[in-house]
MIPAPA-574436 format. One record per residue (C-alpha): residue in three letters; residue number from 0; y, x, z. Coordinates in nm, 3 decimals. Each point is the difference from the previous one (the first is absolute). Layout:
<sites>
+-----+-----+---------+---------+---------+
!   r !   k !      yy !      xx !      zz !
+-----+-----+---------+---------+---------+
! ALA ! NUM !       Y !       X !       Z !
...
+-----+-----+---------+---------+---------+
</sites>
This chain:
<sites>
+-----+-----+---------+---------+---------+
!   r !   k !      yy !      xx !      zz !
+-----+-----+---------+---------+---------+
! UNK !   0 !  17.638 !   2.629 !   9.850 !
! UNK !   1 !  -0.293 !  -0.006 !   0.232 !
! UNK !   2 !  -0.231 !   0.022 !  -0.282 !
! UNK !   3 !   0.139 !   0.304 !  -0.124 !
! UNK !   4 !   0.024 !   0.153 !   0.367 !
! UNK !   5 !  -0.416 !  -0.107 !   0.018 !
! UNK !   6 !  -0.092 !   0.179 !  -0.324 !
! UNK !   7 !   0.215 !   0.291 !   0.087 !
! UNK !   8 !  -0.164 !   0.042 !   0.333 !
! UNK !   9 !  -0.343 !  -0.052 !  -0.160 !
! UNK !  10 !   0.073 !   0.277 !  -0.263 !
! UNK !  11 !   0.137 !   0.214 !   0.253 !
! UNK !  12 !  -0.336 !  -0.059 !   0.229 !
! UNK !  13 !  -0.201 !   0.092 !  -0.327 !
! UNK !  14 !   0.203 !   0.339 !  -0.047 !
! UNK !  15 !  -0.039 !   0.099 !   0.378 !
! UNK !  16 !  -0.383 !  -0.052 !  -0.046 !
! UNK !  17 !   0.030 !   0.247 !  -0.285 !
! UNK !  18 !   0.174 !   0.227 !   0.196 !
! UNK !  19 !  -0.254 !  -0.039 !   0.271 !
! UNK !  20 !  -0.279 !   0.087 !  -0.225 !
! UNK !  21 !   0.183 !   0.335 !  -0.127 !
! UNK !  22 !   0.050 !   0.126 !   0.378 !
! UNK !  23 !  -0.386 !  -0.083 !   0.081 !
! UNK !  24 !  -0.120 !   0.155 !  -0.318 !
! UNK !  25 !   0.269 !   0.275 !  -0.035 !
! UNK !  26 !  -0.146 !   0.339 !  -0.020 !
! UNK !  27 !   0.299 !   0.199 !   0.181 !
! UNK !  28 !   0.192 !  -0.084 !   0.313 !
! UNK !  29 !   0.320 !  -0.024 !  -0.177 !
! UNK !  30 !  -0.168 !  -0.306 !  -0.197 !
! UNK !  31 !  -0.047 !  -0.163 !   0.331 !
! UNK !  32 !   0.302 !   0.072 !   0.140 !
! UNK !  33 !   0.196 !  -0.127 !  -0.295 !
! UNK !  34 !  -0.231 !  -0.318 !   0.005 !
! UNK !  35 !   0.120 !  -0.055 !   0.373 !
! UNK !  36 !   0.341 !   0.018 !  -0.075 !
! UNK !  37 !  -0.019 !  -0.236 !  -0.337 !
! UNK !  38 !  -0.205 !  -0.258 !   0.207 !
! UNK !  39 !   0.256 !   0.008 !   0.288 !
! UNK !  40 !   0.298 !  -0.037 !  -0.250 !
! UNK !  41 !  -0.162 !  -0.272 !  -0.157 !
! UNK !  42 !  -0.077 !  -0.173 !   0.326 !
! UNK !  43 !   0.391 !   0.012 !   0.082 !
! UNK !  44 !   0.072 !  -0.206 !  -0.330 !
! UNK !  45 !  -0.273 !  -0.235 !   0.093 !
! UNK !  46 !   0.137 !  -0.076 !   0.343 !
! UNK !  47 !   0.328 !  -0.067 !  -0.171 !
! UNK !  48 !  -0.146 !  -0.253 !  -0.225 !
! UNK !  49 !  -0.213 !  -0.162 !   0.291 !
! UNK !  50 !   0.324 !  -0.041 !   0.172 !
! UNK !  51 !   0.167 !  -0.174 !  -0.320 !
! UNK !  52 !  -0.299 !  -0.230 !  -0.009 !
! UNK !  53 !   0.034 !  -0.100 !   0.371 !
! UNK !  54 !   0.355 !  -0.025 !  -0.004 !
! UNK !  55 !   0.015 !   0.266 !   0.275 !
! UNK !  56 !   0.187 !   0.293 !  -0.202 !
! UNK !  57 !   0.177 !   0.126 !   0.304 !
! UNK !  58 !  -0.316 !   0.038 !   0.206 !
! UNK !  59 !  -0.208 !   0.161 !  -0.263 !
! UNK !  60 !   0.255 !   0.225 !  -0.134 !
! UNK !  61 !   0.042 !   0.153 !   0.357 !
! UNK !  62 !  -0.365 !   0.038 !  -0.001 !
! UNK !  63 !  -0.027 !   0.143 !  -0.354 !
! UNK !  64 !   0.266 !   0.263 !   0.078 !
! UNK !  65 !  -0.191 !   0.109 !   0.343 !
! UNK !  66 !  -0.335 !   0.018 !  -0.200 !
! UNK !  67 !   0.165 !   0.195 !  -0.255 !
! UNK !  68 !   0.158 !   0.267 !   0.247 !
! UNK !  69 !  -0.321 !   0.033 !   0.145 !
! UNK !  70 !  -0.171 !   0.029 !  -0.326 !
! UNK !  71 !   0.232 !   0.286 !  -0.088 !
! UNK !  72 !  -0.045 !   0.184 !   0.336 !
! UNK !  73 !  -0.373 !  -0.005 !  -0.035 !
! UNK !  74 !  -0.022 !   0.093 !  -0.379 !
! UNK !  75 !   0.247 !   0.308 !   0.097 !
! UNK !  76 !  -0.234 !   0.092 !   0.312 !
! UNK !  77 !  -0.320 !  -0.016 !  -0.168 !
! UNK !  78 !   0.139 !   0.212 !  -0.288 !
! UNK !  79 !   0.135 !   0.262 !   0.221 !
! UNK !  80 !  -0.355 !  -0.002 !   0.217 !
! UNK !  81 !  -0.207 !   0.054 !  -0.329 !
! UNK !  82 !   0.261 !   0.262 !  -0.111 !
! UNK !  83 !  -0.055 !   0.224 !   0.286 !
! UNK !  84 !  -0.350 !  -0.060 !   0.098 !
! UNK !  85 !  -0.198 !  -0.062 !  -0.298 !
! UNK !  86 !   0.243 !   0.098 !  -0.284 !
! UNK !  87 !   0.136 !  -0.269 !  -0.253 !
! UNK !  88 !  -0.054 !   0.272 !  -0.277 !
! UNK !  89 !  -0.185 !  -0.101 !  -0.308 !
! UNK !  90 !  -0.357 !   0.000 !   0.009 !
! UNK !  91 !  -0.213 !   0.305 !  -0.149 !
! UNK !  92 !   0.026 !  -0.038 !  -0.384 !
! UNK !  93 !   0.302 !  -0.189 !  -0.014 !
! UNK !  94 !   0.350 !   0.143 !  -0.098 !
! UNK !  95 !   0.265 !  -0.079 !   0.201 !
! UNK !  96 !   0.365 !   0.045 !  -0.102 !
! UNK !  97 !   0.040 !   0.282 !   0.249 !
! UNK !  98 !  -0.304 !   0.210 !  -0.141 !
! UNK !  99 !   0.123 !  -0.110 !  -0.344 !
! UNK ! 100 !   0.328 !   0.166 !   0.076 !
! UNK ! 101 !  -0.168 !   0.313 !   0.141 !
! UNK ! 102 !  -0.238 !   0.050 !  -0.289 !
! UNK ! 103 !   0.335 !   0.015 !  -0.221 !
! UNK ! 104 !   0.125 !   0.256 !   0.185 !
! UNK ! 105 !  -0.311 !   0.193 !  -0.021 !
! UNK ! 106 !  -0.022 !   0.002 !  -0.342 !
! UNK ! 107 !   0.409 !   0.084 !  -0.081 !
+-----+-----+---------+---------+---------+
</sites>
């Protein structure tokens, strides 16, 4: 069981590195916000795996729950901030769902 948890943890860290890369390189603010949320969610799972490895599930689950709530609130705050200040609309030249629906209405 420990071997499975170790390999799962290593795979999770690899996936987290890929998500961090997307957040650093991401061309839009939305890419970065989604990357932060994905890394935070994977960190919660990694904390629980570490708890099982150390035999302290009770302590690490509490830490993981607190971290999950903090991650959720932080992502909501960042999304709200960028929506109001900079706008989370698509970049020039890109089609968002709202612009596509407006375009359909104009043609009809």
